[in-house]
mmCIF file of the N, C-alpha and C atoms, coordinates in Angstrom:
data_MODEL
# 
_entry.id   MODEL 
# 
loop_
_atom_site.group_PDB 
_atom_site.id 
_atom_site.type_symbol 
_atom_site.label_atom_id 
_atom_site.label_alt_id 
_atom_site.label_comp_id 
_atom_site.label_asym_id 
_atom_site.label_entity_id 
_atom_site.label_seq_id 
_atom_site.pdbx_PDB_ins_code 
_atom_site.Cartn_x 
_atom_site.Cartn_y 
_atom_site.Cartn_z 
_atom_site.occupancy 
_atom_site.B_iso_or_equiv 
_atom_site.pdbx_formal_charge 
_atom_site.auth_seq_id 
_atom_site.auth_comp_id 
_atom_site.auth_asym_id 
_atom_site.auth_atom_id 
_atom_site.pdbx_PDB_model_num 
ATOM 1   N N  . UNK A 1 1  ? -55.031 -0.786  170.325 1.00 0.00 ? 1  UNK A N  1 
ATOM 2   C CA . UNK A 1 1  ? -55.773 -1.851  169.679 1.00 0.00 ? 1  UNK A CA 1 
ATOM 3   C C  . UNK A 1 1  ? -57.187 -1.851  170.191 1.00 0.00 ? 1  UNK A C  1 
ATOM 4   N N  . UNK A 1 2  ? -58.160 -1.856  169.340 1.00 0.00 ? 2  UNK A N  1 
ATOM 5   C CA . UNK A 1 2  ? -59.520 -1.805  169.742 1.00 0.00 ? 2  UNK A CA 1 
ATOM 6   C C  . UNK A 1 2  ? -59.970 -3.191  170.347 1.00 0.00 ? 2  UNK A C  1 
ATOM 7   N N  . UNK A 1 3  ? -60.797 -3.098  171.351 1.00 0.00 ? 3  UNK A N  1 
ATOM 8   C CA . UNK A 1 3  ? -61.301 -4.353  171.956 1.00 0.00 ? 3  UNK A CA 1 
ATOM 9   C C  . UNK A 1 3  ? -62.723 -4.605  171.486 1.00 0.00 ? 3  UNK A C  1 
ATOM 10  N N  . UNK A 1 4  ? -63.136 -4.029  170.385 1.00 0.00 ? 4  UNK A N  1 
ATOM 11  C CA . UNK A 1 4  ? -64.487 -4.197  169.844 1.00 0.00 ? 4  UNK A CA 1 
ATOM 12  C C  . UNK A 1 4  ? -64.641 -5.697  169.361 1.00 0.00 ? 4  UNK A C  1 
ATOM 13  N N  . UNK A 1 5  ? -65.759 -6.273  169.799 1.00 0.00 ? 5  UNK A N  1 
ATOM 14  C CA . UNK A 1 5  ? -66.035 -7.668  169.387 1.00 0.00 ? 5  UNK A CA 1 
ATOM 15  C C  . UNK A 1 5  ? -66.375 -7.748  167.891 1.00 0.00 ? 5  UNK A C  1 
ATOM 16  N N  . UNK A 1 6  ? -65.686 -8.628  167.192 1.00 0.00 ? 6  UNK A N  1 
ATOM 17  C CA . UNK A 1 6  ? -65.927 -8.833  165.795 1.00 0.00 ? 6  UNK A CA 1 
ATOM 18  C C  . UNK A 1 6  ? -66.930 -9.979  165.600 1.00 0.00 ? 6  UNK A C  1 
ATOM 19  N N  . UNK A 1 7  ? -67.830 -9.837  164.631 1.00 0.00 ? 7  UNK A N  1 
ATOM 20  C CA . UNK A 1 7  ? -68.742 -10.896 164.347 1.00 0.00 ? 7  UNK A CA 1 
ATOM 21  C C  . UNK A 1 7  ? -68.298 -11.486 163.019 1.00 0.00 ? 7  UNK A C  1 
ATOM 22  N N  . UNK A 1 8  ? -68.012 -12.790 163.013 1.00 0.00 ? 8  UNK A N  1 
ATOM 23  C CA . UNK A 1 8  ? -67.546 -13.477 161.807 1.00 0.00 ? 8  UNK A CA 1 
ATOM 24  C C  . UNK A 1 8  ? -68.658 -14.337 161.303 1.00 0.00 ? 8  UNK A C  1 
ATOM 25  N N  . UNK A 1 9  ? -69.037 -14.130 160.048 1.00 0.00 ? 9  UNK A N  1 
ATOM 26  C CA . UNK A 1 9  ? -70.095 -14.947 159.404 1.00 0.00 ? 9  UNK A CA 1 
ATOM 27  C C  . UNK A 1 9  ? -69.477 -15.809 158.389 1.00 0.00 ? 9  UNK A C  1 
ATOM 28  N N  . UNK A 1 10 ? -69.627 -17.166 158.531 1.00 0.00 ? 10 UNK A N  1 
ATOM 29  C CA . UNK A 1 10 ? -69.016 -18.086 157.527 1.00 0.00 ? 10 UNK A CA 1 
ATOM 30  C C  . UNK A 1 10 ? -69.756 -17.905 156.166 1.00 0.00 ? 10 UNK A C  1 
ATOM 31  N N  . UNK A 1 11 ? -68.969 -17.972 155.099 1.00 0.00 ? 11 UNK A N  1 
ATOM 32  C CA . UNK A 1 11 ? -69.475 -17.919 153.741 1.00 0.00 ? 11 UNK A CA 1 
ATOM 33  C C  . UNK A 1 11 ? -68.781 -18.967 152.910 1.00 0.00 ? 11 UNK A C  1 
ATOM 34  N N  . UNK A 1 12 ? -69.411 -19.361 151.813 1.00 0.00 ? 12 UNK A N  1 
ATOM 35  C CA . UNK A 1 12 ? -68.749 -20.247 150.865 1.00 0.00 ? 12 UNK A CA 1 
ATOM 36  C C  . UNK A 1 12 ? -68.630 -19.549 149.519 1.00 0.00 ? 12 UNK A C  1 
ATOM 37  N N  . UNK A 1 13 ? -67.450 -19.542 148.947 1.00 0.00 ? 13 UNK A N  1 
ATOM 38  C CA . UNK A 1 13 ? -67.241 -18.891 147.656 1.00 0.00 ? 13 UNK A CA 1 
ATOM 39  C C  . UNK A 1 13 ? -67.107 -19.986 146.624 1.00 0.00 ? 13 UNK A C  1 
ATOM 40  N N  . UNK A 1 14 ? -67.878 -19.868 145.571 1.00 0.00 ? 14 UNK A N  1 
ATOM 41  C CA . UNK A 1 14 ? -67.821 -20.868 144.492 1.00 0.00 ? 14 UNK A CA 1 
ATOM 42  C C  . UNK A 1 14 ? -67.193 -20.224 143.304 1.00 0.00 ? 14 UNK A C  1 
ATOM 43  N N  . UNK A 1 15 ? -66.226 -20.948 142.643 1.00 0.00 ? 15 UNK A N  1 
ATOM 44  C CA . UNK A 1 15 ? -65.584 -20.324 141.462 1.00 0.00 ? 15 UNK A CA 1 
ATOM 45  C C  . UNK A 1 15 ? -66.604 -20.195 140.289 1.00 0.00 ? 15 UNK A C  1 
ATOM 46  N N  . UNK A 1 16 ? -66.425 -19.170 139.516 1.00 0.00 ? 16 UNK A N  1 
ATOM 47  C CA . UNK A 1 16 ? -67.244 -18.945 138.347 1.00 0.00 ? 16 UNK A CA 1 
ATOM 48  C C  . UNK A 1 16 ? -66.799 -19.866 137.244 1.00 0.00 ? 16 UNK A C  1 
ATOM 49  N N  . UNK A 1 17 ? -67.798 -20.301 136.408 1.00 0.00 ? 17 UNK A N  1 
ATOM 50  C CA . UNK A 1 17 ? -67.427 -21.115 135.234 1.00 0.00 ? 17 UNK A CA 1 
ATOM 51  C C  . UNK A 1 17 ? -66.756 -20.214 134.202 1.00 0.00 ? 17 UNK A C  1 
ATOM 52  N N  . UNK A 1 18 ? -65.650 -20.633 133.724 1.00 0.00 ? 18 UNK A N  1 
ATOM 53  C CA . UNK A 1 18 ? -64.929 -19.872 132.660 1.00 0.00 ? 18 UNK A CA 1 
ATOM 54  C C  . UNK A 1 18 ? -65.179 -20.604 131.352 1.00 0.00 ? 18 UNK A C  1 
ATOM 55  N N  . UNK A 1 19 ? -66.082 -20.087 130.564 1.00 0.00 ? 19 UNK A N  1 
ATOM 56  C CA . UNK A 1 19 ? -66.476 -20.722 129.278 1.00 0.00 ? 19 UNK A CA 1 
ATOM 57  C C  . UNK A 1 19 ? -65.485 -20.301 128.137 1.00 0.00 ? 19 UNK A C  1 
ATOM 58  N N  . UNK A 1 20 ? -64.902 -19.137 128.277 1.00 0.00 ? 20 UNK A N  1 
ATOM 59  C CA . UNK A 1 20 ? -64.040 -18.641 127.214 1.00 0.00 ? 20 UNK A CA 1 
ATOM 60  C C  . UNK A 1 20 ? -62.997 -17.709 127.864 1.00 0.00 ? 20 UNK A C  1 
ATOM 61  N N  . UNK A 1 21 ? -61.860 -17.609 127.209 1.00 0.00 ? 21 UNK A N  1 
ATOM 62  C CA . UNK A 1 21 ? -60.845 -16.671 127.698 1.00 0.00 ? 21 UNK A CA 1 
ATOM 63  C C  . UNK A 1 21 ? -61.202 -15.266 127.287 1.00 0.00 ? 21 UNK A C  1 
ATOM 64  N N  . UNK A 1 22 ? -62.106 -15.080 126.346 1.00 0.00 ? 22 UNK A N  1 
ATOM 65  C CA . UNK A 1 22 ? -62.478 -13.769 125.886 1.00 0.00 ? 22 UNK A CA 1 
ATOM 66  C C  . UNK A 1 22 ? -63.868 -13.466 126.423 1.00 0.00 ? 22 UNK A C  1 
ATOM 67  N N  . UNK A 1 23 ? -63.914 -13.072 127.669 1.00 0.00 ? 23 UNK A N  1 
ATOM 68  C CA . UNK A 1 23 ? -65.222 -12.747 128.307 1.00 0.00 ? 23 UNK A CA 1 
ATOM 69  C C  . UNK A 1 23 ? -65.239 -11.265 128.673 1.00 0.00 ? 23 UNK A C  1 
ATOM 70  N N  . UNK A 1 24 ? -66.364 -10.708 128.686 1.00 0.00 ? 24 UNK A N  1 
ATOM 71  C CA . UNK A 1 24 ? -66.513 -9.353  129.139 1.00 0.00 ? 24 UNK A CA 1 
ATOM 72  C C  . UNK A 1 24 ? -66.732 -9.291  130.643 1.00 0.00 ? 24 UNK A C  1 
ATOM 73  N N  . UNK A 1 25 ? -66.229 -8.365  131.325 1.00 0.00 ? 25 UNK A N  1 
ATOM 74  C CA . UNK A 1 25 ? -66.458 -8.308  132.758 1.00 0.00 ? 25 UNK A CA 1 
ATOM 75  C C  . UNK A 1 25 ? -67.926 -8.103  133.088 1.00 0.00 ? 25 UNK A C  1 
ATOM 76  N N  . UNK A 1 26 ? -68.416 -8.597  134.198 1.00 0.00 ? 26 UNK A N  1 
ATOM 77  C CA . UNK A 1 26 ? -69.805 -8.393  134.572 1.00 0.00 ? 26 UNK A CA 1 
ATOM 78  C C  . UNK A 1 26 ? -70.097 -6.880  134.736 1.00 0.00 ? 26 UNK A C  1 
ATOM 79  N N  . UNK A 1 27 ? -71.348 -6.516  134.418 1.00 0.00 ? 27 UNK A N  1 
ATOM 80  C CA . UNK A 1 27 ? -71.755 -5.136  134.553 1.00 0.00 ? 27 UNK A CA 1 
ATOM 81  C C  . UNK A 1 27 ? -71.673 -4.762  136.002 1.00 0.00 ? 27 UNK A C  1 
ATOM 82  N N  . UNK A 1 28 ? -71.137 -3.545  136.255 1.00 0.00 ? 28 UNK A N  1 
ATOM 83  C CA . UNK A 1 28 ? -71.008 -3.097  137.646 1.00 0.00 ? 28 UNK A CA 1 
ATOM 84  C C  . UNK A 1 28 ? -72.390 -2.758  138.227 1.00 0.00 ? 28 UNK A C  1 
ATOM 85  N N  . UNK A 1 29 ? -72.515 -2.958  139.489 1.00 0.00 ? 29 UNK A N  1 
ATOM 86  C CA . UNK A 1 29 ? -73.756 -2.717  140.149 1.00 0.00 ? 29 UNK A CA 1 
ATOM 87  C C  . UNK A 1 29 ? -73.498 -1.619  141.167 1.00 0.00 ? 29 UNK A C  1 
ATOM 88  N N  . UNK A 1 30 ? -74.503 -0.799  141.477 1.00 0.00 ? 30 UNK A N  1 
ATOM 89  C CA . UNK A 1 30 ? -74.347 0.182   142.439 1.00 0.00 ? 30 UNK A CA 1 
ATOM 90  C C  . UNK A 1 30 ? -74.720 -0.295  143.818 1.00 0.00 ? 30 UNK A C  1 
ATOM 91  N N  . UNK A 1 31 ? -75.238 -1.521  143.885 1.00 0.00 ? 31 UNK A N  1 
ATOM 92  C CA . UNK A 1 31 ? -75.644 -2.110  145.175 1.00 0.00 ? 31 UNK A CA 1 
ATOM 93  C C  . UNK A 1 31 ? -74.596 -3.192  145.563 1.00 0.00 ? 31 UNK A C  1 
ATOM 94  N N  . UNK A 1 32 ? -73.965 -3.002  146.698 1.00 0.00 ? 32 UNK A N  1 
ATOM 95  C CA . UNK A 1 32 ? -73.005 -4.006  147.085 1.00 0.00 ? 32 UNK A CA 1 
ATOM 96  C C  . UNK A 1 32 ? -73.634 -5.335  147.480 1.00 0.00 ? 32 UNK A C  1 
ATOM 97  N N  . UNK A 1 33 ? -72.931 -6.469  147.198 1.00 0.00 ? 33 UNK A N  1 
ATOM 98  C CA . UNK A 1 33 ? -73.493 -7.770  147.593 1.00 0.00 ? 33 UNK A CA 1 
ATOM 99  C C  . UNK A 1 33 ? -73.054 -8.149  149.006 1.00 0.00 ? 33 UNK A C  1 
ATOM 100 N N  . UNK A 1 34 ? -72.070 -7.457  149.519 1.00 0.00 ? 34 UNK A N  1 
ATOM 101 C CA . UNK A 1 34 ? -71.561 -7.694  150.881 1.00 0.00 ? 34 UNK A CA 1 
ATOM 102 C C  . UNK A 1 34 ? -70.976 -6.412  151.450 1.00 0.00 ? 34 UNK A C  1 
ATOM 103 N N  . UNK A 1 35 ? -71.320 -6.076  152.665 1.00 0.00 ? 35 UNK A N  1 
ATOM 104 C CA . UNK A 1 35 ? -70.752 -4.934  153.386 1.00 0.00 ? 35 UNK A CA 1 
ATOM 105 C C  . UNK A 1 35 ? -70.276 -5.377  154.748 1.00 0.00 ? 35 UNK A C  1 
ATOM 106 N N  . UNK A 1 36 ? -69.075 -5.021  155.101 1.00 0.00 ? 36 UNK A N  1 
ATOM 107 C CA . UNK A 1 36 ? -68.512 -5.323  156.438 1.00 0.00 ? 36 UNK A CA 1 
ATOM 108 C C  . UNK A 1 36 ? -68.302 -3.996  157.173 1.00 0.00 ? 36 UNK A C  1 
ATOM 109 N N  . UNK A 1 37 ? -68.637 -3.922  158.429 1.00 0.00 ? 37 UNK A N  1 
ATOM 110 C CA . UNK A 1 37 ? -68.393 -2.760  159.225 1.00 0.00 ? 37 UNK A CA 1 
ATOM 111 C C  . UNK A 1 37 ? -67.655 -3.148  160.506 1.00 0.00 ? 37 UNK A C  1 
ATOM 112 N N  . UNK A 1 38 ? -66.684 -2.358  160.894 1.00 0.00 ? 38 UNK A N  1 
ATOM 113 C CA . UNK A 1 38 ? -65.925 -2.523  162.129 1.00 0.00 ? 38 UNK A CA 1 
ATOM 114 C C  . UNK A 1 38 ? -65.434 -1.164  162.569 1.00 0.00 ? 38 UNK A C  1 
ATOM 115 N N  . UNK A 1 39 ? -65.968 -0.690  163.634 1.00 0.00 ? 39 UNK A N  1 
ATOM 116 C CA . UNK A 1 39 ? -65.613 0.670   164.081 1.00 0.00 ? 39 UNK A CA 1 
ATOM 117 C C  . UNK A 1 39 ? -65.921 1.728   163.033 1.00 0.00 ? 39 UNK A C  1 
ATOM 118 N N  . UNK A 1 40 ? -64.900 2.466   162.589 1.00 0.00 ? 40 UNK A N  1 
ATOM 119 C CA . UNK A 1 40 ? -65.092 3.505   161.560 1.00 0.00 ? 40 UNK A CA 1 
ATOM 120 C C  . UNK A 1 40 ? -64.944 2.953   160.160 1.00 0.00 ? 40 UNK A C  1 
ATOM 121 N N  . UNK A 1 41 ? -64.561 1.680   160.057 1.00 0.00 ? 41 UNK A N  1 
ATOM 122 C CA . UNK A 1 41 ? -64.316 1.074   158.740 1.00 0.00 ? 41 UNK A CA 1 
ATOM 123 C C  . UNK A 1 41 ? -65.612 0.521   158.153 1.00 0.00 ? 41 UNK A C  1 
ATOM 124 N N  . UNK A 1 42 ? -65.900 0.801   156.893 1.00 0.00 ? 42 UNK A N  1 
ATOM 125 C CA . UNK A 1 42 ? -66.992 0.162   156.172 1.00 0.00 ? 42 UNK A CA 1 
ATOM 126 C C  . UNK A 1 42 ? -66.451 -0.267  154.822 1.00 0.00 ? 42 UNK A C  1 
ATOM 127 N N  . UNK A 1 43 ? -66.544 -1.582  154.541 1.00 0.00 ? 43 UNK A N  1 
ATOM 128 C CA . UNK A 1 43 ? -65.977 -2.146  153.360 1.00 0.00 ? 43 UNK A CA 1 
ATOM 129 C C  . UNK A 1 43 ? -67.079 -2.902  152.560 1.00 0.00 ? 43 UNK A C  1 
ATOM 130 N N  . UNK A 1 44 ? -67.237 -2.547  151.272 1.00 0.00 ? 44 UNK A N  1 
ATOM 131 C CA . UNK A 1 44 ? -68.245 -3.193  150.449 1.00 0.00 ? 44 UNK A CA 1 
ATOM 132 C C  . UNK A 1 44 ? -67.644 -3.891  149.291 1.00 0.00 ? 44 UNK A C  1 
ATOM 133 N N  . UNK A 1 45 ? -68.226 -5.062  148.943 1.00 0.00 ? 45 UNK A N  1 
ATOM 134 C CA . UNK A 1 45 ? -67.859 -5.830  147.793 1.00 0.00 ? 45 UNK A CA 1 
ATOM 135 C C  . UNK A 1 45 ? -69.014 -5.821  146.811 1.00 0.00 ? 45 UNK A C  1 
ATOM 136 N N  . UNK A 1 46 ? -68.678 -5.808  145.488 1.00 0.00 ? 46 UNK A N  1 
ATOM 137 C CA . UNK A 1 46 ? -69.694 -5.786  144.475 1.00 0.00 ? 46 UNK A CA 1 
ATOM 138 C C  . UNK A 1 46 ? -69.522 -7.058  143.632 1.00 0.00 ? 46 UNK A C  1 
ATOM 139 N N  . UNK A 1 47 ? -70.605 -7.390  142.865 1.00 0.00 ? 47 UNK A N  1 
ATOM 140 C CA . UNK A 1 47 ? -70.483 -8.525  141.949 1.00 0.00 ? 47 UNK A CA 1 
ATOM 141 C C  . UNK A 1 47 ? -69.297 -8.399  141.046 1.00 0.00 ? 47 UNK A C  1 
ATOM 142 N N  . UNK A 1 48 ? -68.652 -9.506  140.779 1.00 0.00 ? 48 UNK A N  1 
ATOM 143 C CA . UNK A 1 48 ? -67.482 -9.492  139.839 1.00 0.00 ? 48 UNK A CA 1 
ATOM 144 C C  . UNK A 1 48 ? -66.156 -9.342  140.504 1.00 0.00 ? 48 UNK A C  1 
ATOM 145 N N  . UNK A 1 49 ? -66.122 -9.106  141.843 1.00 0.00 ? 49 UNK A N  1 
ATOM 146 C CA . UNK A 1 49 ? -64.875 -8.991  142.528 1.00 0.00 ? 49 UNK A CA 1 
ATOM 147 C C  . UNK A 1 49 ? -64.212 -10.349 142.576 1.00 0.00 ? 49 UNK A C  1 
ATOM 148 N N  . UNK A 1 50 ? -62.909 -10.424 142.248 1.00 0.00 ? 50 UNK A N  1 
ATOM 149 C CA . UNK A 1 50 ? -62.167 -11.669 142.221 1.00 0.00 ? 50 UNK A CA 1 
ATOM 150 C C  . UNK A 1 50 ? -62.059 -12.244 143.617 1.00 0.00 ? 50 UNK A C  1 
ATOM 151 N N  . UNK A 1 51 ? -62.230 -13.543 143.751 1.00 0.00 ? 51 UNK A N  1 
ATOM 152 C CA . UNK A 1 51 ? -62.201 -14.282 145.033 1.00 0.00 ? 51 UNK A CA 1 
ATOM 153 C C  . UNK A 1 51 ? -60.893 -14.051 145.754 1.00 0.00 ? 51 UNK A C  1 
ATOM 154 N N  . UNK A 1 52 ? -59.784 -13.961 145.013 1.00 0.00 ? 52 UNK A N  1 
ATOM 155 C CA . UNK A 1 52 ? -58.517 -13.714 145.660 1.00 0.00 ? 52 UNK A CA 1 
ATOM 156 C C  . UNK A 1 52 ? -58.393 -12.356 146.341 1.00 0.00 ? 52 UNK A C  1 
ATOM 157 N N  . UNK A 1 53 ? -59.065 -11.363 145.784 1.00 0.00 ? 53 UNK A N  1 
ATOM 158 C CA . UNK A 1 53 ? -59.057 -10.056 146.384 1.00 0.00 ? 53 UNK A CA 1 
ATOM 159 C C  . UNK A 1 53 ? -59.816 -10.103 147.699 1.00 0.00 ? 53 UNK A C  1 
ATOM 160 N N  . UNK A 1 54 ? -60.966 -10.758 147.705 1.00 0.00 ? 54 UNK A N  1 
ATOM 161 C CA . UNK A 1 54 ? -61.748 -10.869 148.938 1.00 0.00 ? 54 UNK A CA 1 
ATOM 162 C C  . UNK A 1 54 ? -60.938 -11.603 149.997 1.00 0.00 ? 54 UNK A C  1 
ATOM 163 N N  . UNK A 1 55 ? -60.296 -12.710 149.626 1.00 0.00 ? 55 UNK A N  1 
ATOM 164 C CA . UNK A 1 55 ? -59.492 -13.486 150.595 1.00 0.00 ? 55 UNK A CA 1 
ATOM 165 C C  . UNK A 1 55 ? -58.372 -12.646 151.138 1.00 0.00 ? 55 UNK A C  1 
ATOM 166 N N  . UNK A 1 56 ? -57.681 -11.886 150.296 1.00 0.00 ? 56 UNK A N  1 
ATOM 167 C CA . UNK A 1 56 ? -56.580 -11.008 150.744 1.00 0.00 ? 56 UNK A CA 1 
ATOM 168 C C  . UNK A 1 56 ? -57.066 -9.951  151.697 1.00 0.00 ? 56 UNK A C  1 
ATOM 169 N N  . UNK A 1 57 ? -58.182 -9.309  151.400 1.00 0.00 ? 57 UNK A N  1 
ATOM 170 C CA . UNK A 1 57 ? -58.691 -8.266  152.272 1.00 0.00 ? 57 UNK A CA 1 
ATOM 171 C C  . UNK A 1 57 ? -59.059 -8.851  153.624 1.00 0.00 ? 57 UNK A C  1 
ATOM 172 N N  . UNK A 1 58 ? -59.765 -9.993  153.657 1.00 0.00 ? 58 UNK A N  1 
ATOM 173 C CA . UNK A 1 58 ? -60.151 -10.593 154.914 1.00 0.00 ? 58 UNK A CA 1 
ATOM 174 C C  . UNK A 1 58 ? -58.892 -11.028 155.696 1.00 0.00 ? 58 UNK A C  1 
ATOM 175 N N  . UNK A 1 59 ? -57.885 -11.567 155.077 1.00 0.00 ? 59 UNK A N  1 
ATOM 176 C CA . UNK A 1 59 ? -56.665 -11.960 155.725 1.00 0.00 ? 59 UNK A CA 1 
ATOM 177 C C  . UNK A 1 59 ? -55.977 -10.765 156.333 1.00 0.00 ? 59 UNK A C  1 
ATOM 178 N N  . UNK A 1 60 ? -55.945 -9.592  155.575 1.00 0.00 ? 60 UNK A N  1 
ATOM 179 C CA . UNK A 1 60 ? -55.303 -8.418  156.163 1.00 0.00 ? 60 UNK A CA 1 
ATOM 180 C C  . UNK A 1 60 ? -56.099 -7.838  157.349 1.00 0.00 ? 60 UNK A C  1 
ATOM 181 N N  . UNK A 1 61 ? -57.440 -7.911  157.303 1.00 0.00 ? 61 UNK A N  1 
ATOM 182 C CA . UNK A 1 61 ? -58.234 -7.459  158.397 1.00 0.00 ? 61 UNK A CA 1 
ATOM 183 C C  . UNK A 1 61 ? -58.063 -8.323  159.628 1.00 0.00 ? 61 UNK A C  1 
ATOM 184 N N  . UNK A 1 62 ? -57.908 -9.647  159.411 1.00 0.00 ? 62 UNK A N  1 
ATOM 185 C CA . UNK A 1 62 ? -57.724 -10.558 160.482 1.00 0.00 ? 62 UNK A CA 1 
ATOM 186 C C  . UNK A 1 62 ? -56.358 -10.366 161.186 1.00 0.00 ? 62 UNK A C  1 
ATOM 187 N N  . UNK A 1 63 ? -55.326 -10.174 160.387 1.00 0.00 ? 63 UNK A N  1 
ATOM 188 C CA . UNK A 1 63 ? -53.990 -10.032 160.921 1.00 0.00 ? 63 UNK A CA 1 
ATOM 189 C C  . UNK A 1 63 ? -53.664 -8.626  161.408 1.00 0.00 ? 63 UNK A C  1 
ATOM 190 N N  . UNK A 1 64 ? -54.536 -7.686  161.050 1.00 0.00 ? 64 UNK A N  1 
ATOM 191 C CA . UNK A 1 64 ? -54.393 -6.310  161.558 1.00 0.00 ? 64 UNK A CA 1 
ATOM 192 C C  . UNK A 1 64 ? -53.135 -5.681  161.181 1.00 0.00 ? 64 UNK A C  1 
# 
């Protein structure tokens, strides 16, 4: 187990307004809106990623 110190930055996620059930997904961007690095791991999130996916990834990283 690595003893590398992790830096946790608090963030607030706000749900998107759902105006219609027939929406097109947001255009993908080549620039990540968030990048996390820990040791050899580098994880990037892009616009349009579902909040539940981000929460699951962070939970898995936390629980190792």
